[in-house]
C-alpha positions in Angstrom: -11.8 155.5 210.5 -8.3 154.8 212.0 -8.8 151.0 211.3 -7.3 151.8 207.7 -3.8 151.4 208.9 -4.8 148.2 210.6 -5.6 145.8 207.7 -2.1 144.7 206.7 -0.5 141.6 207.6 3.4 140.9 207.5 5.1 138.9 204.6 5.2 135.4 204.0 8.0 133.5 206.1 10.9 131.5 204.3 9.2 128.3 204.6 6.1 129.4 203.1 7.5 130.6 199.9 7.2 128.4 196.4 9.3 125.6 196.0 11.9 125.3 193.2 9.4 123.6 191.2 7.5 126.6 190.9 10.2 128.5 189.6 9.1 128.7 186.1 5.3 129.5 185.4 4.0 129.3 181.9 2.7 132.2 180.2 -0.5 133.1 178.1 0.3 133.5 174.2 0.9 137.1 174.2 1.9 138.7 177.5 1.5 142.5 178.1 4.5 144.6 178.5 5.2 145.8 182.0 4.4 149.3 182.6 1.3 151.7 182.6 0.3 150.6 179.1 1.4 154.2 177.7 3.4 154.0 174.3 7.1 154.2 175.0 10.3 153.7 173.0 10.4 150.1 174.1 7.0 149.2 172.9 8.2 150.9 169.5 11.2 148.6 169.5 9.3 145.2 170.2 6.6 146.2 167.4 9.2 146.7 165.0 11.2 143.5 165.8 7.7 141.5 165.6 6.8 143.2 162.2 10.5 143.2 160.5 12.7 140.6 162.3 14.3 137.6 160.7 12.5 135.5 163.4 9.7 135.9 166.1 11.2 133.0 168.1 12.2 135.3 170.9 11.2 136.6 174.4 12.3 139.3 176.5 12.7 139.0 180.5 13.3 141.8 182.6 15.3 141.6 186.0 13.5 141.9 189.4 13.1 139.7 192.3 12.9 137.0 189.3 13.1 137.4 185.8 9.8 138.1 184.4 8.3 138.0 180.6 8.2 141.4 179.5 7.4 140.7 175.7 7.6 137.9 173.2 7.7 138.1 169.4 5.2 135.2 168.4 2.0 135.5 170.5 1.2 131.9 170.1 4.5 130.7 171.7 4.5 129.2 175.2 7.2 131.3 177.0 7.3 131.0 181.1 6.0 134.3 182.9 8.7 134.0 185.3 12.4 132.3 185.8 14.2 132.5 189.1 17.8 133.8 188.8 19.1 130.4 190.2 17.7 128.2 187.5 18.1 130.8 184.7 21.2 129.3 183.1 20.1 125.7 183.5 16.9 126.8 181.6 18.7 128.4 178.6 21.0 125.3 178.4 17.7 122.8 178.6 15.8 124.6 176.1 18.9 125.3 173.7 18.5 129.1 174.1 20.9 131.9 173.3 20.8 134.7 175.6 21.7 138.4 174.9 21.9 140.9 177.8 19.8 143.9 177.5 21.4 146.8 179.5 23.7 146.9 182.7 23.3 148.9 185.9 24.4 147.3 189.0 23.4 144.2 187.3 22.0 143.2 184.1 18.8 144.9 183.5 17.3 142.1 181.2 17.8 139.2 178.9 16.6 138.8 175.3 16.0 134.8 174.6 16.1 132.9 171.3 16.9 129.6 170.1 20.5 128.9 169.8 20.1 128.4 165.9 19.5 132.2 166.0 22.5 133.1 167.9 24.1 134.7 164.9 20.8 136.7 163.9 21.9 140.4 163.4 18.4 141.5 164.0 18.3 139.8 167.3 21.6 141.2 168.2 20.7 144.7 167.4 17.1 144.5 169.0 19.0 143.2 172.4 21.6 146.2 172.2 18.7 148.8 171.5 16.6 147.5 174.3 19.8 147.6 176.6 20.2 151.2 175.5 16.8 152.2 176.0 16.6 150.5 179.4 19.9 152.4 180.7 18.4 155.6 179.4 15.2 155.3 181.3 17.2 154.0 184.3 19.2 157.2 184.3 16.2 159.4 183.9 14.5 157.8 186.7 17.7 158.3 188.9 17.9 161.9 188.1 14.2 162.3 188.8 14.5 160.7 192.0 17.5 162.7 192.7 15.4 166.0 192.1 12.3 164.7 194.4 15.1 163.8 197.2 16.3 167.5 196.9 12.6 168.7 197.0 11.9 167.0 200.2 15.0 168.3 201.8 14.1 171.7 200.7 10.6 171.5 202.1 12.1 170.5 205.4 13.8 173.6 205.4 11.3 175.9 204.7 9.6 175.9 208.1 6.5 174.3 207.2 4.4 172.1 209.8 4.3 168.3 209.6 0.9 168.1 207.5 2.2 170.5 205.1 5.6 168.7 204.6 4.1 165.3 204.3 1.7 166.6 201.9 4.6 168.3 200.0 6.4 164.7 200.1 3.3 162.9 198.7 3.1 165.1 195.9 6.8 164.7 194.8 6.6 160.9 195.6 3.5 160.7 193.4 5.8 161.7 190.3 7.9 158.5 191.0 5.4 156.0 192.4 1.6 155.0 192.2 1.0 157.2 195.5 -3.1 157.5 195.4 -3.2 156.1 199.0 -0.8 157.5 201.3 -0.6 158.2 205.0 1.7 159.2 207.8 1.3 157.8 211.4 3.3 159.3 214.4 4.0 157.1 217.3 4.4 158.0 221.2 5.9 155.1 222.6 5.5 155.8 226.2 1.9 156.3 225.7 1.5 153.9 223.0 -0.2 156.4 220.9 -0.6 156.5 217.1 -1.9 159.7 215.4 -2.3 160.4 211.9 -1.5 163.9 210.6 -1.7 163.2 207.0 -4.1 160.6 205.7 -5.2 160.2 201.9 -7.0 157.2 200.5 -9.5 156.5 197.5 -11.3 153.8 198.9 -11.8 155.0 202.5 -12.6 158.4 201.2 -13.6 160.0 204.6 -9.9 160.1 205.8 -8.6 160.5 209.1 -8.9 163.6 211.2 -5.5 165.1 212.3 -6.5 164.8 215.9 -7.6 161.2 216.0 -5.5 158.4 217.3 -5.3 154.8 218.1 -3.8 153.2 221.3 -1.4 150.4 220.0 -2.6 147.1 221.4 0.6 144.4 221.2 -2.1 141.6 221.4 -3.8 142.8 218.4 -1.1 144.5 216.2 -2.2 146.2 212.9 0.1 146.4 209.9 0.9 150.0 211.3 1.5 148.5 214.6 4.0 146.0 213.2 6.2 148.6 211.6 6.1 150.7 214.6 7.2 147.9 216.9 9.4 146.0 214.9 11.3 149.1 213.4 11.4 147.2 210.3 9.8 147.9 206.7 6.8 145.7 205.5 6.1 145.0 201.9 3.4 142.7 201.6 0.7 141.6 198.9 -2.8 140.4 199.1 -2.2 136.7 199.6 0.4 137.3 202.4 -2.1 139.7 204.2 -4.9 137.0 204.1 -2.5 134.2 205.3 -1.4 136.2 208.3 -5.3 137.1 209.0 -6.1 133.5 208.8 -3.1 132.6 211.4 -4.0 135.2 213.8 -0.9 136.8 213.7 -2.0 140.3 213.0 -5.4 142.2 212.8 -6.8 144.1 209.8 -9.6 146.4 208.8 -11.0 148.2 206.4 -11.0 147.7 202.4 -8.6 145.1 201.4 -5.5 146.1 199.6 -3.6 144.2 196.6 -0.3 145.5 198.1 0.7 147.5 201.0 4.2 149.1 202.1 5.1 150.6 205.3 8.6 152.1 206.2 9.6 153.2 210.0 10.5 156.7 210.6 13.7 156.7 213.0 15.2 159.6 214.7 19.0 160.3 215.3 19.0 158.0 218.2 17.6 155.1 215.9 14.2 155.3 217.8 10.9 154.8 215.9 8.8 157.8 216.0 6.4 157.1 213.3 5.9 155.4 209.8 5.1 156.1 206.1 2.7 153.5 204.4 1.3 153.3 200.6 -1.1 150.8 199.2 -2.9 150.1 195.9 -6.4 148.3 195.6 -5.9 147.2 191.9 -3.7 144.2 191.2 -3.0 145.8 187.9 -1.0 148.6 189.8 1.2 146.5 192.3 4.2 148.2 193.0 7.5 146.8 191.1 10.7 145.7 192.8 12.2 149.0 191.9 9.2 151.1 193.5 9.5 149.0 196.5 13.3 150.2 196.8 12.6 153.7 195.9 9.8 153.9 198.6 12.2 152.8 201.2 14.9 155.5 200.2 12.4 158.2 200.1 11.3 157.0 203.6 14.6 157.6 204.9 14.9 160.9 203.9 11.6 161.9 205.1 12.6 160.5 208.3 15.7 162.6 208.9 13.5 165.8 207.6 10.6 164.9 209.6 12.5 164.5 212.8 14.0 168.0 212.4 10.3 169.4 211.8 8.9 167.7 214.9 11.4 168.7 217.0 11.0 172.1 216.0 7.1 171.6 216.6 7.7 170.3 220.0 9.6 173.3 221.0 6.8 175.6 219.8 4.3 173.2 221.5 6.5 173.5 224.7 6.5 177.2 224.6 2.9 177.6 224.0 1.9 175.5 226.8 4.1 177.2 229.2 2.4 180.3 228.2 -1.0 178.9 228.6 -0.1 177.6 232.0 1.0 180.8 233.1 -2.2 182.3 231.6 -5.2 182.8 233.9 -7.8 182.1 231.3 -8.6 178.6 232.3 -12.3 178.8 231.5 -11.5 179.6 227.9 -8.9 176.7 228.1 -11.7 174.5 229.4 -14.2 175.7 226.9 -11.4 174.8 224.1 -11.3 171.2 225.5 -15.1 171.1 225.5 -15.2 172.3 221.9 -12.5 169.9 220.9 -14.5 167.0 222.5 -17.5 168.1 220.9 -15.7 168.4 217.4 -14.3 165.1 218.0 -17.6 163.5 218.8 -18.9 165.0 215.7 -16.2 163.7 213.5 -16.8 160.3 214.9 -20.5 160.8 214.0 -19.6 161.9 210.7 -17.2 159.0 210.3 -20.1 156.5 211.2 -22.5 158.2 208.7 -19.9 157.7 206.0 -19.3 154.1 207.0 -23.1 153.2 207.0 -23.3 154.6 203.3 -21.1 151.6 202.4 -22.7 148.9 204.3 -25.3 146.6 203.0 -28.8 146.3 204.3 -32.2 147.8 203.7 -33.0 151.5 204.0 -35.1 151.1 207.2 -32.0 149.7 208.9 -29.8 152.7 207.4 -32.5 155.3 208.9 -32.4 153.5 212.4 -28.5 153.7 212.3 -28.9 157.4 211.5 -31.3 157.9 214.2 -28.9 156.3 216.7 -26.0 158.6 215.6 -28.2 161.7 215.6 -29.2 161.1 219.1 -25.7 161.2 220.3 -25.5 164.7 219.3 -28.4 166.0 220.3 -32.0 165.2 222.0 -33.7 163.1 219.2 -36.1 160.9 221.2 -38.8 161.9 218.4 -37.2 161.6 214.7 -38.4 161.1 211.6 -37.2 161.1 207.8 -39.4 162.4 204.9 -38.7 162.0 201.4 -40.4 164.1 198.5 -41.3 162.8 195.1 -41.5 165.8 192.7 -43.4 164.2 190.0 -46.3 163.5 192.1 -45.8 166.0 195.2 -45.9 163.1 197.5 -44.4 163.2 200.9 -43.6 159.6 202.5 -42.3 158.7 205.8 -40.1 155.7 205.5 -38.9 156.0 209.1 -40.8 157.8 212.0 -40.3 157.3 215.7 -42.3 159.4 218.0 -43.5 159.0 221.6 -47.0 160.4 221.1 -47.5 159.0 217.5 -47.7 155.0 217.5 -48.9 154.6 214.0 -46.4 155.6 211.1 -48.0 158.4 208.9 -49.3 157.3 205.4 -47.8 159.1 202.1 -49.6 162.3 201.4 -49.8 164.8 198.6 -51.4 168.4 198.7 -51.0 169.1 202.5 -49.4 171.8 204.1 -47.7 170.7 207.3 -44.2 171.8 208.7 -42.7 169.1 206.6 -43.9 170.5 203.3 -43.2 174.1 204.7 -39.3 173.1 204.9 -39.4 171.4 201.5 -41.0 175.0 200.1 -38.4 176.9 201.9 -35.5 174.9 201.1 -33.7 175.9 204.4 -33.6 175.0 207.9 -36.4 175.7 209.9 -36.3 176.2 214.1 -40.0 176.1 214.9 -41.4 176.7 218.5 -45.1 176.6 219.6 -45.3 180.5 219.1 -43.9 180.3 215.4 -46.0 177.5 214.6 -49.1 179.2 215.7 -47.9 182.3 213.6 -47.5 180.1 210.6 -50.9 178.6 211.1 -52.5 182.1 211.4 -50.8 183.2 208.1 -51.9 180.0 206.3 -48.2 178.7 205.8 -49.1 175.4 207.5 -52.8 174.1 208.6 -53.9 172.8 211.7 -55.3 169.4 210.2 -51.7 168.5 209.0 -50.1 168.9 212.3 -50.3 168.2 215.8 -49.4 171.5 217.6 -48.5 169.9 220.9 -44.9 170.3 220.1 -42.7 172.5 222.0 -39.8 172.7 219.7 -39.4 171.4 216.3 -36.2 171.4 213.9 -36.4 170.5 210.2 -33.5 170.3 208.1 -34.1 169.8 204.3 -32.0 166.8 202.6 -30.8 167.6 198.9 -29.9 165.7 196.0 -27.6 168.0 194.1 -30.0 171.2 194.2 -33.1 169.4 194.4 -34.9 168.8 197.9 -35.3 165.2 198.1 -36.9 165.0 201.9 -36.3 166.5 205.5 -34.7 165.2 208.6 -36.8 166.4 211.6 -36.6 166.1 215.4 -39.0 167.7 218.0 -39.7 167.9 221.6 -43.0 167.7 223.4 -41.2 169.1 226.8 -40.7 172.7 227.6 -37.5 171.5 229.2 -35.9 170.6 225.9 -35.5 173.3 223.4 -33.3 173.4 220.4 -30.9 176.3 219.6 -29.4 177.9 216.7 -26.5 175.7 217.7 -28.3 172.5 217.3 -29.5 173.9 213.8 -26.0 174.5 212.7 -25.0 171.1 214.1 -27.8 169.2 212.6 -27.4 171.4 209.2 -23.7 170.3 209.1 -24.5 166.4 209.5 -27.3 166.7 207.1 -24.6 167.3 204.4 -23.2 164.2 205.1 -26.4 162.2 205.3 -27.2 163.8 201.8 -23.9 162.1 200.5 -24.6 158.9 202.3 -28.1 158.9 200.8 -26.7 159.6 197.4 -24.1 156.6 197.9 -26.7 154.3 199.1 -29.2 155.3 196.1 -26.0 154.8 193.4 -25.3 151.5 195.3 -28.8 150.4 195.0 -29.2 151.5 191.5 -25.8 150.0 190.4 -27.0 146.5 192.0 -30.1 146.6 189.9 -28.2 147.7 186.9 -25.6 145.0 187.4 -28.8 142.3 187.9 -30.1 143.5 184.7 -26.8 143.2 183.1 -26.2 139.8 184.3 -29.4 138.5 183.1 -28.7 140.3 179.6 -25.3 138.7 179.5 -26.8 135.2 180.5 -29.3 135.7 177.7 -26.4 136.9 175.1 -24.1 133.9 176.1 -27.1 131.7 175.5 -27.6 133.3 171.9 -23.6 133.2 171.2 -23.5 129.6 172.3 -26.3 128.7 169.9 -24.5 130.8 167.2 -21.4 129.1 167.7 -22.6 125.9 167.5 -24.6 126.9 164.2 -21.3 128.3 163.0 -19.2 125.2 164.0 -21.9 123.1 162.1 -21.8 125.3 159.1 -17.9 125.2 159.1 -17.9 121.5 159.2 -20.8 120.9 156.5 -21.7 121.8 153.2 -24.4 124.1 152.9 -26.1 122.8 149.9 -26.4 119.1 150.7 -26.0 119.3 154.5 -23.0 116.8 154.3 -20.0 116.9 156.2 -17.2 118.8 154.3 -13.7 118.2 153.4 -12.3 119.5 156.7 -15.0 117.3 158.7 -14.2 114.4 156.6 -10.5 114.6 157.2 -10.8 114.9 161.0 -12.7 111.8 161.0 -10.4 110.4 158.5 -7.7 111.1 161.3 -9.5 109.4 164.1 -10.2 106.3 161.9 -6.6 106.1 160.7 -5.5 106.0 164.4 -8.0 103.3 165.4 -6.6 101.4 162.3 -2.8 101.8 163.3 -3.7 101.0 167.2 -6.2 98.1 166.7 -5.5 97.0 163.2 -9.4 97.4 162.4 -10.0 97.7 158.4 -10.3 101.0 157.0 -12.0 101.8 153.4 -12.3 105.0 151.4 -14.3 105.7 148.4 -13.9 108.6 146.1 -17.0 109.2 143.9 -17.5 111.7 141.0 -20.6 112.4 139.0 -20.2 111.6 135.2 -20.8 114.6 132.9 -22.1 116.7 135.6 -20.6 119.9 134.2 -22.5 119.3 130.9 -25.8 119.0 132.9 -25.0 122.0 135.0 -23.9 124.3 131.9 -27.1 123.2 129.7 -29.8 123.3 132.4 -28.3 125.8 134.7 -26.8 126.0 137.9 -29.8 125.8 140.0 -30.8 122.6 138.2 -27.3 121.3 139.0 -27.7 122.1 142.5 -30.9 120.1 142.8 -29.4 117.2 141.2 -26.3 117.4 143.8 -28.8 117.3 146.4 -30.6 114.3 145.0 -27.5 112.5 144.5 -26.4 113.0 147.9 -29.4 111.4 149.4 -29.1 108.5 146.9 -25.6 108.0 147.9 -26.6 108.0 151.6 -29.3 105.6 150.9 -26.6 102.9 149.9 -24.4 103.3 152.8 -24.4 101.8 156.4 -26.6 103.9 158.5 -24.4 104.7 161.6 -20.9 103.3 160.4 -20.1 105.3 157.1 -19.5 108.8 156.6 -20.4 110.5 153.4 -18.8 113.9 152.7 -19.2 116.3 149.8 -15.5 117.5 148.8 -16.7 120.2 146.4 -18.5 120.4 143.0 -19.5 117.3 142.0 -17.0 115.2 144.1 -18.1 112.9 147.0 -16.0 110.8 149.4 -17.1 107.9 151.7 -15.2 106.7 154.9 -16.0 103.1 156.1 -14.2 102.1 159.4 -14.1 98.5 159.8 -15.3 97.7 156.1 -13.3 94.8 154.3 -12.6 95.4 150.7 -15.3 93.1 149.4 -18.1 94.9 151.3 -16.8 98.1 149.8 -17.2 96.5 146.5 -20.5 95.8 147.4 -21.6 99.4 148.2 -20.1 100.6 145.3 -22.2 98.1 143.2 -25.4 99.2 145.2 -24.6 102.9 144.3 -24.2 102.2 140.4 -27.3 100.5 140.5 -28.9 103.3 142.2 -27.5 105.7 139.6 -29.2 103.7 136.9 -32.5 105.3 137.9 -33.2 108.7 136.4 -33.2 112.1 138.7 -36.7 113.9 138.5 -36.0 117.5 138.9 -39.0 119.7 137.9 -40.4 118.6 134.9 -37.1 116.9 133.6 -35.8 113.4 133.9 -31.9 113.3 134.0 -29.4 110.4 134.0 -26.3 110.8 135.8 -23.8 108.0 136.4 -20.9 108.2 138.5 -17.4 106.8 138.7 -16.2 105.3 142.1 -12.6 104.8 143.3 -12.0 102.5 146.1 -8.9 101.8 148.4 -8.1 100.0 151.6 -5.9 100.8 154.3 -2.3 99.2 153.7 0.4 99.9 156.3 2.9 98.8 153.6 2.0 101.6 151.3 0.1 104.1 153.4 1.8 106.1 155.9 -0.4 109.0 156.2 -4.6 109.1 155.9 -4.3 111.5 153.2 -2.6 108.7 151.3 -6.1 106.8 151.3 -7.8 109.9 149.8 -5.0 110.2 147.1 -5.1 106.5 145.9 -8.9 106.7 146.2 -8.9 109.7 143.9 -6.4 107.9 141.6 -8.7 104.9 141.3 -11.5 107.1 140.3 -9.7 108.7 137.5 -8.9 105.3 136.2 -12.4 104.9 136.0 -13.2 108.2 134.0 -10.4 107.3 131.6 -11.8 103.9 131.2 -15.4 105.0 130.0 -16.9 106.0 133.6 -20.0 104.6 135.1 -17.9 101.9 137.0 -15.7 101.2 139.9 -11.9 100.5 140.4 -10.1 99.1 143.4 -6.8 100.5 144.0 -4.3 97.5 143.9 -0.7 96.9 143.4 -0.9 97.1 139.5 -2.4 100.7 139.3 0.0 101.5 142.2 2.9 100.6 139.7 1.1 102.5 137.0 0.8 105.3 138.7 4.4 105.1 139.8 5.6 104.5 136.2 3.4 107.6 135.2 5.0 109.8 137.8 8.4 108.7 136.7 7.5 109.5 133.1 6.2 112.8 133.9 9.4 113.6 135.7 11.4 112.5 132.4 9.1 114.5 130.4 9.7 117.5 132.2 13.6 116.9 132.0 13.1 116.6 128.2 11.4 119.9 127.9 14.7 121.4 129.2 16.5 119.9 126.2 16.3 120.2 122.4 17.5 117.0 121.3 14.7 114.5 123.0 11.2 116.0 121.9 11.2 116.5 118.1 8.6 117.4 115.7 7.6 114.9 113.0 5.9 116.1 109.7 3.2 114.4 107.7 2.1 115.9 104.4 -1.4 117.1 103.9 -2.3 116.7 100.0 -4.6 117.7 97.5 -7.3 114.4 96.7 -7.4 115.4 93.2 -3.6 115.8 92.1 -1.8 114.6 95.0 -0.1 118.0 95.3 1.2 119.2 98.9 -1.0 121.6 100.5 0.3 121.6 104.4 2.3 119.8 106.9 1.2 118.4 110.2 3.9 118.6 113.1 3.4 115.5 115.3 5.5 115.2 118.3 7.9 112.2 119.0 10.1 111.5 122.1 13.5 110.2 121.4 14.6 108.8 124.6 18.3 108.9 125.7 18.7 104.8 125.1 17.3 105.1 121.8 13.6 104.3 121.8 11.3 106.6 120.0 8.0 107.2 121.8 4.6 108.1 120.1 2.6 110.9 121.4 -0.1 108.3 122.3 1.8 106.5 125.3 2.8 109.7 127.2 0.5 112.6 126.1 -2.8 111.1 127.9 -0.8 111.2 131.2 -0.3 114.8 131.4 -3.6 115.8 129.8 -5.0 118.6 132.0 -1.6 119.3 133.7 0.0 122.7 133.5 3.0 120.2 131.9 0.7 119.7 128.7 0.8 123.7 128.1 4.6 123.7 128.4 4.5 121.1 125.8 2.4 123.1 123.4 4.6 126.2 123.8 7.7 123.9 123.2 6.4 122.5 119.9 5.1 125.9 118.6 8.5 127.2 119.5 10.3 124.6 117.4 8.1 125.1 114.6 8.6 128.8 114.7 12.6 128.4 114.6 12.2 126.1 111.6 9.9 128.2 109.5 12.3 131.2 110.5 15.0 129.6 108.8 15.7 131.3 105.2 15.7 127.9 103.4 12.1 127.2 104.8 10.4 130.8 104.0 8.5 129.1 101.3 7.0 126.1 103.2 3.0 125.8 103.3 1.3 126.3 106.7 2.2 123.7 109.4 -0.8 122.4 111.7 0.3 122.0 115.4 -1.8 120.1 117.8 -3.2 122.4 121.0 -4.4 120.8 124.1 -7.7 121.9 125.9 -5.6 123.1 128.8 -3.7 125.7 126.6 -6.9 126.7 124.7 -8.6 127.8 127.9 -5.8 129.7 129.4 -6.6 133.4 129.2 -2.9 134.4 128.3 -2.2 131.6 125.8 -3.2 133.8 122.6 -0.8 136.7 123.7 1.9 134.1 124.5 1.8 132.4 121.1 1.7 135.7 119.2 4.5 137.1 121.0 6.7 133.9 120.2 5.9 134.1 116.5 6.8 137.8 116.5 10.3 137.1 118.4 11.2 134.7 115.6 9.7 136.7 112.6 7.1 134.2 111.8 3.7 135.4 110.5 0.6 133.9 112.2 -0.9 132.6 108.9 1.9 130.1 108.3 0.5 128.4 111.7 -2.7 126.4 111.8 -3.7 124.9 115.4 -5.6 121.9 115.6 -8.0 121.7 118.6 -10.2 118.8 119.8 -13.6 119.6 121.6 -12.1 118.9 125.0 -11.5 122.6 125.6 -14.9 123.5 124.2 -16.6 121.3 126.7 -14.5 122.4 129.5 -14.5 126.2 129.2 -16.4 127.4 126.2 -16.1 130.9 127.1 -12.4 131.1 127.4 -11.8 129.0 124.3 -14.2 131.5 122.2 -12.2 134.4 123.2 -8.8 132.7 122.5 -9.9 131.6 119.0 -11.3 135.0 118.3 -8.0 136.7 119.0 -5.9 134.3 117.1 -8.2 134.6 114.1 -8.0 138.4 114.4 -4.4 138.2 113.9 -4.6 135.7 110.9 -3.9 132.3 112.4 -6.1 129.4 111.2 -7.7 127.2 113.7 -9.0 123.4 112.7 -11.4 121.2 114.6 -9.8 117.8 114.8 -11.3 114.2 115.2 -14.5 115.9 113.8 -17.5 113.5 114.2 -16.1 111.4 117.3 -17.7 114.0 120.0 -21.1 114.3 121.0 -22.1 117.6 120.0 -19.3 118.7 117.2 -22.0 120.4 114.8 -22.6 123.1 117.5 -19.1 123.8 117.8 -19.0 124.5 114.1 -21.6 126.9 114.5 -20.4 128.9 117.4 -16.7 129.0 117.0 -14.4 130.5 114.2 -13.1 127.5 112.7 -11.4 127.6 109.5 -11.5 124.1 108.6 -12.5 120.3 109.8 -10.5 117.1 110.1 -12.7 114.1 109.8 -11.9 111.6 112.5 -10.2 108.7 111.2 -12.4 106.0 112.4 -14.8 107.0 109.7 -12.2 106.9 107.0 -11.0 103.5 108.1 -14.3 102.1 107.4 -15.1 104.3 104.3 -15.0 101.3 101.7 -16.9 98.7 103.9 -19.5 100.8 106.0 -22.2 102.7 104.2 -22.9 104.3 107.4 -19.5 105.8 107.5 -19.8 106.9 104.0 -23.0 108.8 104.6 -21.6 110.4 107.5 -18.4 111.5 105.6 -20.4 112.7 102.7 -22.7 114.6 104.8 -19.8 116.3 106.4 -18.1 117.2 103.2 -21.6 118.8 101.9 -21.9 120.8 105.2 -18.0 122.2 105.1 -18.6 123.1 101.3 -21.8 125.0 102.4 -19.9 126.9 105.2 -16.9 127.6 103.0 -14.7 125.3 105.2 -11.8 123.1 104.4 -12.0 119.4 104.9 -9.2 117.0 105.6 -9.6 113.3 105.6 -7.2 111.7 107.8 -6.0 108.1 108.1 -6.0 107.3 104.0 -4.2 104.2 103.9 -5.0 102.7 100.6 -6.1 103.9 96.7 -9.6 102.2 97.4 -10.3 105.0 100.2 -8.7 107.7 97.9 -11.0 106.8 95.0 -14.0 107.1 97.2 -13.1 110.5 98.8 -12.4 111.9 95.3 -15.9 110.7 94.3 -17.2 112.5 97.3 -15.7 115.5 96.2 -13.3 115.7 99.5 -10.5 118.2 98.9 -7.6 117.5 101.0 -6.3 114.1 102.9 -3.5 112.7 104.7 -2.4 109.3 106.0 0.2 106.5 105.4 -0.7 106.0 101.7 0.8 109.4 101.0 3.5 109.3 103.8 4.3 108.5 107.2 5.3 111.0 109.8 8.9 111.7 109.4 11.8 113.8 111.2 12.9 117.2 109.5 16.0 115.8 107.8 14.0 112.8 106.3 11.5 115.3 104.9 14.0 117.4 103.2 15.4 114.1 101.5 12.0 112.9 100.2 10.5 113.6 96.9 8.2 116.1 98.9 11.0 118.6 99.0 10.4 119.8 95.5 6.8 119.9 96.1 7.1 122.5 98.8 9.0 125.1 96.4 6.1 124.4 93.6 3.3 124.8 96.3 5.1 128.1 97.2 5.0 129.4 93.7 
């Protein structure tokens, strides 16, 4: 196996090294830290920096032949894996980076890089300092360890040990510093060009080299070992360099290819090369670092000095021994020793060949044929066979059989008692001649039918697999001139142990190959399954599970692509936003399953109205859909909208129900003057759709310049309203009395908000409240008004006021914490909840009935009244009176205005009054503007009323100056 040192190639020449353009190599998202992967203080520092640092835009490079990326803060950032020192400063300048040195030895040990904007970041400064201190500490520890190793090497040299023992000790010491798993020593006799290997350890070539084996250096076919010995220079080379030199024919390599090889010459005091040390690794992840390579060369120099002394001492001892032997008259013993050595060398060569056979590919017949050839070089093996034994069936088979008498290979047999079965039973080598065979026949150990007793000498050796007999190796002679001896038995027994190992390795290799084939098939099957699963997941991630339509994320991707085409080619682009009308009512009344079926049918109906291959229909969520129409002019988009509205005029048949559901559609066409991002189209289409909602539903609106101006005005007004809420002089309460119909006495006041704008205009709530309905801003406005009323009622001179009605939005009534906020506000100002009456429209009851019910219950438990405003104008107000704890009703003014002219309105009002009386609810008729209306209300028995006939809404100071002021006191009494 002396080919092991012959498989290495010298380093790449200067003109073949990477060009300057290759000086920076980009790294993956998160490079691993250098080292063996164990947890160390640097790992802890870097983890802390990633988790607690001000920024993760940093990378840490350690020095070597080039700066290499050791760690980075953000795994997703793209940092180069390596930077040559020549371009480091230019790289930092080009990328506007700040560099902190991390430790210094003979030079800087590393650099921490981050954007120059973080140059003053104390976290990064502290990180660089701690990294530097840790690196210097580790460098000092390594230096101390190295010094101890060199001391131990010097001590080994002085103990008088032989070469192999000394190098073994060096190997153990060196392994504490470097990955020295594969290590050997070669000694060189230059006059004879002889190379010997007194110490050889390798994990790939496990058979190793015998200390007596040698090579003759061939200068025309230099190995890596020969290169170091002839040049007298160290050689450090990686796998790429090895392959390049092999292809160029400069050197010659054998054995298992390594990923990195290091060799250092050993020189005596006269600077003559007398040997070399070599190390190598077969795993790319274990390639030696620059520091380890330098350390190896330092250790090699110390070993050279020590080994020179040991070899000199050994030479002297050998000279004395040789002189003594020459004077001895034991020439025969000397010749016998030489013969034995040759025999041992021959045997060792045979064992090496057997070991090499176990790693070769090929079928078992070829393997057995090669074994036969090797055994034939050791002893007479003209008749040779291998028998294998199957324990489960007790069958003996003969996969290889060569015999000068038997021309047909024996068939497998079971239940026979031949010489082969005898060895299997005995579990030991058996040397049998004709006399012994005859004795075994006579004793019944073997039978004549199983064996041909023409043999003169037969030698069978059991083959083992662990402790189990797996077969027999046998040789035999039919000639009386060839007889096997006990020495042959010992030799073949010794060889058989190596054959056992070779058979085990071949069996394991075949099993591994079969397992790999099975694993590869399973991996391919699993990969196919994963591809299908990924395809399903990708479809599910981009499509709505209920309708099968593309979802919002898919729509946005397609919209981005269509927007790009629109910007590049000017192709027209239209977007429609579609919302089903009153879907929540249908969903809540008939159930969610019914609602889901309605959505599925609505999606199919929408799809049928679109262009088949050009338009994209997507479900955005709930009952909202969107249509993306590349290349569609505005008039064509209107045509599609009209087809959709017409399609929704037909009922949806779900189970036994027939349901009508219209839709509201907003349309927008791309305009570079007003749209800078694709999302702007969805925004404007949504705005146009809400304009349809506010206008009565079941229609479409095209977003145009007029609507854009209205939206802009609305945004501006919303901003002004937010600013008004921060002051106390713009949004003020106006008060309108609620009186007793029979005597005109004051019963309560309703607080109505007015906006006093800075330039003097007073805006009624109808002009600005609809724009903020449904927004959080309306909730702030409710709390604002309640706070202003609570402040007024808390004043001592207003302690006797009647209850004040305050309007409350549906947004606030469905806010879970609203009741607690109101009660806490009143408690802060010392106002009893009974002095406030909230007026609520049906909007909150439609949107979130359960939340509204809980809020009303909480307020009623504390004594606060809640009145249902605009009663009669909604579609199901009677059900609300039944379900919720209202203390009264306010009849919608639309009925009161027609009270004297419309018998239908009179009938409705009369019914409401009677119903309220039966439920013990107060009734307020709002919108009373003349005496005739008041007279009708008296005749019907209505108890309370408000309107311009009594008084218009007025500010607090005007209220206190009117004739109503005394009534406040009277009412209180």
